[in-house]
Structures are given as C-alpha cells and as structure tokens.
C-alpha positions as a printed Julia matrix, in Angstrom:
329×3 Matrix{Float64}:
 -14.9     4.52   4.69
 -15.57    5.8    7.92
 -17.88    8.85   7.92
 -17.88   11.53  10.5
 -14.5    11.1   11.95
 -10.91   12.36  10.16
  -8.46    9.38   8.78
  -5.16    9.94   8.38
  -3.01    8.42   5.26
   0.3     8.24   5.44
   2.27    9.08   1.93
   5.64    8.53   3.2
   6.73    6.34   0.23
   5.43    5.77  -3.29
   1.79    6.09  -3.88
   1.56    2.3   -4.5
   2.6     1.97  -0.89
   0.7     4.32   0.94
  -1.42    2.98   4.19
  -3.76    4.43   6.6
  -2.33    5.36  10.29
  -5.58    6.09  12.08
  -9.43    6.04  11.7
 -10.09    9.09  14.1
  -7.65    8.78  16.72
  -7.91    5.17  16.88
  -4.25    3.8   15.41
  -4.33    1.54  12.5
  -1.01    0.16  12.05
  -0.21    0.04   7.98
  -3.64   -0.91   7.28
  -4.88   -1.15   3.56
  -5.16    2.38   1.87
  -7.03    0.65  -1.23
  -9.76   -1.28   0.81
 -10.22    1.97   3.46
 -10.56    4.52   0.81
 -13.1     4.51  -1.92
 -11.73    5.46  -5.35
 -13.83    8.9   -5.68
 -11.87    9.93  -2.38
  -8.29    8.27  -3.73
  -8.38   10.81  -6.35
  -8.93   13.93  -4.31
  -6.39   12.58  -2.11
  -3.73   12.52  -4.8
  -4.72   15.83  -6.21
  -4.17   17.31  -2.6
  -0.58   15.47  -2.1
   0.39   16.73  -5.35
  -0.95   20.24  -5.08
   0.35   20.31  -1.34
  -3.01   22.1   -0.72
  -6.57   21.18   0.78
  -9.43   19.9   -1.44
 -12.95   19.48  -1.15
 -15.43   17.1   -3.4
 -18.93   15.63  -3.17
 -18.99   12.02  -3.49
 -20.98   10.22  -6.23
 -24.39    8.88  -5.35
 -24.32    5.41  -4.74
 -25.55    2.29  -2.17
 -22.68    3.33  -0.36
 -22.88    4.94   3.17
 -20.7     7.53   1.93
 -23.12    8.36  -0.93
 -23.29   11.83  -1.75
 -21.3    13.3    1.47
 -19.03   15.88   1.45
 -15.1    14.9    1.73
 -12.48   16.97   2.5
  -8.59   16.16   2.53
  -5.76   18.28   4.18
  -2.31   17.6    3.56
   0.45   17.24   6.31
   3.24   19.24   5.06
   6.75   19.85   5.91
   8.89   22.67   4.14
  11.04   21.64   1.36
   9.26   18.24   1.27
   6.32   16.22  -0.26
   3.58   15.84   2.05
   3.94   13.29   4.84
   0.29   12.39   4.68
  -3.08   13.45   4.14
  -5.91   13.76   6.53
  -9.37   12.71   5.24
 -12.9    13.42   6.52
 -16.14   12.68   4.77
 -19.62   13.96   6.5
 -22.18   16.3    6.28
 -21.99   19.96   7.72
 -18.58   21.24   8.37
 -15.75   18.94   9.66
 -14.8    18.79  13.24
 -11.34   20.19  14.03
  -8.8    17.93  12.27
  -6.26   15.42  13.91
  -2.86   16.76  15.56
  -0.3    15.36  13.38
   3.17   16.46  13.08
   5.68   15.47  10.28
   9.18   14.86  11.09
  12.67   13.64   9.37
  15.1    11.64  10.89
  18.75   11.69   9.67
  20.54    8.13  10.39
  23.84    9.13   9.25
  23.77   12.67  11.58
  21.44   11.12  14.12
  19.61   14.36  13.99
  15.82   14.7   14.08
  13.61   17.76  12.62
  10.07   18.44  13.64
   7.53   20.85  13.62
   5.9    20.46  16.97
   3.29   23.18  17.26
   0.94   20.85  14.93
   0.76   18.86  17.84
  -1.41   21.77  19.56
  -1.18   24.37  21.62
   1.83   25.31  23.97
   4.44   23.42  21.46
   6.98   25.69  20.28
   6.81   27.31  16.97
   8.56   26.49  13.61
  10.85   23.6   12.86
  13.41   22.6   15.59
  16.33   20.17  15.38
  17.3    17.81  18.12
  20.14   15.43  18.07
  18.9    11.99  18.6
  19.28   11.73  22.76
  17.34   15.09  23.07
  13.71   14.06  22.18
  13.89   11.27  24.9
  13.82   14.18  27.62
  10.38   14.56  27.19
   9.36   10.77  27.02
   7.47    9.35  29.98
   7.44    5.87  28.49
   8.32    4.38  25.21
   8.66    0.86  25.19
   9.74    0.54  21.58
  12.36    3.04  21.89
  15.47    1.03  21.37
  13.72   -0.93  18.48
  12.88    2.15  16.92
  16.91    3.43  17.36
  17.94    0.06  15.77
  15.61    0.22  12.97
  16.82    3.52  12.13
  20.62    2.95  12.88
  20.42   -0.35  10.63
  18.51    1.7    7.78
  17.58   -1.57   5.76
  16.14   -0.33   2.32
  12.47    0.54   2.41
  11.93   -0.35   6.2
   9.31    1.05   8.44
   8.81    1.38  12.14
   5.52    2.25  14.23
   4.77    2.53  17.68
   2.86    4.39  20.38
   4.85    6.62  23.18
   3.7     8.46  26.23
   5.42   12.19  26.12
   5.19   14.97  28.35
   3.2    18.15  26.71
   2.24   21.65  27.85
  -1.57   20.08  28.65
   0.03   16.65  30.55
   0.75   13.48  29.31
  -0.19   12.82  25.77
  -0.07    9.37  23.61
   1.9     9.7   20.27
   1.48    7.46  17.4
   5.24    7.36  15.7
   5.32    5.82  12.12
   8.45    6.6    9.93
   9.75    4.81   6.68
  12.6     5.14   4.55
  13.62    4.49   0.87
  16.36    2.39  -0.89
  19.71    3.48  -1.82
  20.98    6.71  -0.31
  17.59    7.29   0.81
  17.61    4.66   3.21
  19.14    6.56   5.46
  16.5     9.55   5.32
  13.34    8.61   7.57
  10.11   10.74   7.0
   7.81   10.2    9.55
   4.46   11.67  11.23
   3.56   11.87  15.07
  -0.04   11.69  15.76
  -1.77   12.79  19.06
  -3.76    9.71  19.68
  -4.42   10.62  23.26
  -8.29   10.03  22.91
  -7.82    6.49  22.18
  -4.96    5.49  23.72
  -4.66    6.23  27.42
  -0.99    7.79  28.59
   0.91    5.13  30.21
   2.86    5.58  33.28
   6.57    4.66  33.59
   7.32    0.74  33.05
   8.77   -1.33  36.22
  12.07   -1.63  34.56
  12.5     2.3   34.24
  11.34    2.93  37.69
  13.81    0.16  38.82
  16.8     1.8   36.91
  16.2     4.99  38.46
  15.98    3.51  42.15
  19.07    1.76  41.22
  20.49    5.2   40.6
  19.07    7.09  43.3
  20.37    4.29  45.67
  24.13    5.71  45.17
  24.81    9.41  45.06
  26.22   10.84  42.13
  25.47    7.76  39.79
  24.14    8.26  36.06
  22.63    6.0   33.75
  22.83    6.07  29.81
  22.44    3.62  27.12
  24.62    3.65  24.42
  25.12    2.05  20.9
  27.6    -0.82  20.44
  28.27    0.3   16.88
  29.68    3.7   17.63
  29.33    4.16  20.96
  27.09    6.89  20.74
  24.66    8.31  23.48
  21.13    7.04  22.69
  19.31    8.11  25.73
  19.46    9.08  29.45
  17.82    6.63  31.92
  18.29    8.85  34.55
  18.56   12.81  34.79
  21.69   13.93  32.63
  24.79   14.08  34.17
  25.23   17.9   35.19
  27.63   20.01  33.12
  28.44   17.35  30.7
  28.47   18.61  27.04
  25.99   16.04  25.59
  23.14   18.19  24.1
  23.23   19.22  20.66
  27.05   17.53  20.11
  28.86   14.68  18.38
  29.08   12.25  21.27
  32.13   11.05  19.67
  33.87   13.95  20.53
  32.87   14.14  24.35
  35.66   11.56  25.58
  38.93   12.91  26.18
  41.09   11.72  22.69
  43.56    9.79  25.14
  40.68    7.64  26.67
  39.43    6.81  23.11
  41.42    3.28  23.11
  40.22    2.36  26.36
  36.84    2.83  25.17
  37.2     0.45  22.12
  38.71   -2.38  24.72
  35.61   -2.15  26.93
  33.16   -2.21  23.39
  35.42   -4.91  22.0
  34.29   -6.88  25.59
  30.76   -6.05  25.38
  30.53   -7.49  21.57
  32.5   -10.6   22.78
  29.99  -11.47  25.59
  31.5    -9.91  28.91
  28.41   -9.15  31.27
  30.33   -6.28  33.01
  33.16   -4.03  31.92
  34.67   -1.52  34.21
  36.73    1.79  32.71
  37.87    3.69  35.97
  38.94    7.63  35.22
  37.54    8.34  32.03
  37.59   12.0   30.92
  34.39   13.63  29.39
  34.32   17.26  27.92
  32.07   19.61  30.15
  30.13   22.35  28.56
  32.42   25.0   29.93
  35.39   23.59  28.07
  36.98   21.6   30.6
  37.12   17.6   31.55
  35.32   15.54  34.1
  36.62   12.68  35.11
  34.06    9.56  35.91
  34.15    5.9   36.77
  32.39    3.87  34.34
  30.8     0.31  34.32
  29.26   -1.0   31.03
  26.81   -3.78  30.56
  25.13   -5.36  27.36
  21.35   -4.97  27.02
  20.54   -8.04  25.28
  16.59   -7.4   25.23
  17.33   -4.67  22.84
  17.33   -7.31  19.95
  13.99   -7.09  18.26
  14.53   -7.67  14.69
  18.16   -8.37  14.65
  19.13  -12.18  13.92
  22.43  -11.47  15.56
  22.99  -12.39  19.09
  25.51   -9.32  19.38
  23.94   -6.75  21.53
  23.38   -3.51  19.8
  22.88   -1.24  23.08
  24.86   -1.29  26.45
  23.74    0.49  29.67
  26.6     2.73  31.1
  26.75    3.64  34.56
  28.8     7.02  35.39
  29.75    7.38  39.01
  31.3    10.8   39.85
  34.0    10.54  42.61
  32.98   11.61  46.03
  33.96   15.4   46.86
C-alpha cells in the first residue's frame, strides 16, 4: 500500500470486481485492488462502502511499510446510490486534502448525464445537474477518446467498462480529468456509474488536437458553416465540433424531434447511404426546430467517420460528420 498519498478505489461493480483508479493523482488503469490494498484496509473499505460514512483505523504492527500507521477511508457518494468509490489514505498525523472526485451516472437509453461537479473543486456548480449527451462536450478542450466512450456506452455490452483522460475547462483554467465508468448486466447494462477524478497534478492538460484545429479552420473558412458529429444508429447529436448553430433547439432536447417531420424520410435516406459506404451525401433545404418555436433551413452534407470504430468489429461507421450551412443573407 502506498503511504502518505490518497488512493482511489472504484466500487462501481460488485466487491470482487473493485479496482484501483489512482495512486495520489497518478492514474492506475483498473489496477488490482487485492494487490494494492492490504487485507486490514480492505475490511475498512468494505465497512465504509456499506455504511456510506468515513472511517478510521490503526493498522496492525508488522514488517510492512504501513505497520502501525493510521488509515482513513472516505466514500465517494451520490444521493440514492451506493458509493461509487472509496478514497484511502495511510500515514502519520493528519491526512492531506482528499482527491477531487465527482461521481456521475449515464443513462444510455435517455442519453443523459447526471453529475455533482462541486466535488471537483471551488467554482463548480453546487448540487446535481443533468445534461443531455452533447452538453458536457461544450466544456471539453481535448478528449481523444470521446467517440470511443460514446460508442461503448451506446452499445452497452453487459459488464463493460471504459477509462480515459479529458482536458476540460474549469473555473481555475484547463484541468485533466480521469473518467472511469462501468455498467452491469441485463437491464443494468444501460446504467453506467462513473467517477471523474482531477489528475492535473500528474497529467498535464492538453491543447486541442491537430484534427480538431483543422476542422475548426475548415468551418471558419466558410462563413455560416457549422460542424457536428452524429451517431449513425439513430442520427442523434453527439457533439459539436464548432460552436453550436445559433438559435437551434438542441440543448436539453431529444434531437429526434429537431428535424421537421416532413424531412425525416430524407434523413433516413442519407443515413442508409452513409451506412452503405457513400463518402459524402448532400441534403439541401433541411428544416430544423429553433428555440423560439420556428424552423431554420440549412443545407447539409454528411460524411462517415471511419476512424471512430475502436472496439467495433464491424466496418460500419458508428458516427458521421455533418456540415450545416446557413444560406447567405
């Protein structure tokens, strides 16, 4: 066991499947819990997890480095759910501040994310908030695994898991967040419990990727052009590549109700062509719902994103890049 630093145990599944996510702020990708945490501390972790309250103990005298040390365990709780994790510290004197960890929940069917961001530090919003899937990406600077994570959650294979690091905007500037999430089996496969951990002290925040910068330049080169990624399963918005199209009713809404009902058949035709291997499909004069209750007409072009196939054995693209072009005034 590491002495003098907090460690994070994820408890997103049954006890026999628990693992380590960090040693201090250094990521540990699903490392062995049984090897990292000695048996006396495992007992305390189990009690803290069951009682959902912090606990302390003094470790027995032995030849180990942790002999006779004070150990403290703190649960990472979300209202109405079992703790998503337990933070553990062993050392002398008082422990340093615990890690900044926020529990979250993703409903793969409703495509919603619920999180308590205040746990990540000062300046974040209090209480639990709910986003639709595209909204959290508005806070992302760089997240190379974004589409892989979305694809994993969308497919919701039983007892799946995903872990990666994203650079996000925060009240104190760019921060690195380790994101780890797991689901269950049966109906529980659509419910993904997760942890967001601030690991900035060990993983430096990253700048935008060359690909993202290139796409932004492409959009900027043509006035009134906007880029968005959609899934090919149900043609639902995943994330904006550029700034969102002004006035469009996308935030907090079911995107399937955004296109005009009379245009949906044409959208399904475009989807079929993309899935059949067409590299670029045009859809002129698409009507989209606006925030004020009206309709906005845009010219659309869609292309498959074949690079977003991580973990998928099929050659069928799971995502498409869609260009929305407003008519000139």
